[in-house]
C-alpha positions, -999 to +999 in steps of 0.1 A: +235-279+392+272-269+388+276-280+423+270-316+414+302-315+391+283-322+359+301-313+327+290-279+311+275-298+280+252-319+304+241-286+323+235-270+290+214-298+277+194-298+311+188-261+308+177-263+271+152-291+279+134-264+302+132-236+275+099-229+258+080-256+274+045-264+264+017-290+265-015-295+247-049-304+264-073-322+242-110-327+248-139-337+227-121-329+196-108-295+206-073-287+218-056-258+237-019-251+238-005-242+273+029-227+280+046-242+310+063-213+329+076-225+362+086-258+381+103-289+373+085-314+349+061-337+365+072-373+360+106-363+346+134-386+358+156-356+361+132-337+384+143-352+418+179-345+410+171-308+400+150-305+431+178-318+453+204-297+436+186-268+447+173-279+482+208-295+494+225-261+497+195-247+516+195-277+540+232-274+546+227-236+555+198-244+578+218-272+594+241-244+607+215-223+621+201-231+656+165-241+654+151-265+678+178-267+705+182-303+719+211-296+741+241-272+744+258-288+715+230-302+693+201-284+675+179-295+646+165-268+621+150-287+592+136-320+581+131-328+544+115-358+525+105-357+489+092-322+482+082-317+519+102-294+542+096-290+580+113-260+598+119-268+635+125-240+661+125-235+698+111-201+697+087-182+674+115-158+666+137-186+655+111-201+633+105-168+617+143-164+611+144-198+596+113-192+574+129-157+562+162-174+553+143-202+533+122-176+513+154-155+507+173-186+496+146-196+472+142-159+459+179-162+449+171-192+427+139-178+414+120-204+432+099-181+454+070-181+431+066-218+441+056-206+476+024-193+462+016-228+451+021-243+486-011-262+496-025-243+526-044-275+535-009-293+538+007-263+557+007-254+593+025-239+622+024-262+652+035-252+686+040-280+711+043-270+748+062-290+773+087-308+752+110-300+780+105-280+812+118-248+796+112-252+759+084-249+733+086-266+699+076-249+667+070-269+634 
C-alpha cells in the first residue's frame, strides 16, 4: 500500500479497519459471532485497491521472468483479471519456477494461506502441444 504513495494516516486507517474483524450470523432467533481472520472484506470498495496493491508488484516481477517464449525478444509469463491469475510457460520447469516464485511472493505478504482457499474445480494445468513446431504451452 505504501507503494501507492498514500499518506501515512490513510494507510493507518486502512490497516485499522482490518483489525479485530467479526460478523454475526443470525438464523431463527439465534446468533453466532464469527471472527474474520484472512482475506480482504467482501464487497468493500477498498478490496480491489488492496488486492491490486499486492498483485501489481508480483505481476511486474513475473513480467521480467521468461515464461511462454513468443520469439527471441518477447515472452509472456502471466495474465491477470480480477482475482484470477494465469501463469504461462513454454516448459514444465519454467511453469514450476513461475509457480514457486508466486507462492514465495505471497508468503512474503502473508497471503499464501489464501492458496488453501483456491478452488480446485476452477484450477488446472493445461498443456497445449503444437503451438509452434518446437514449443509446448503450459497454462
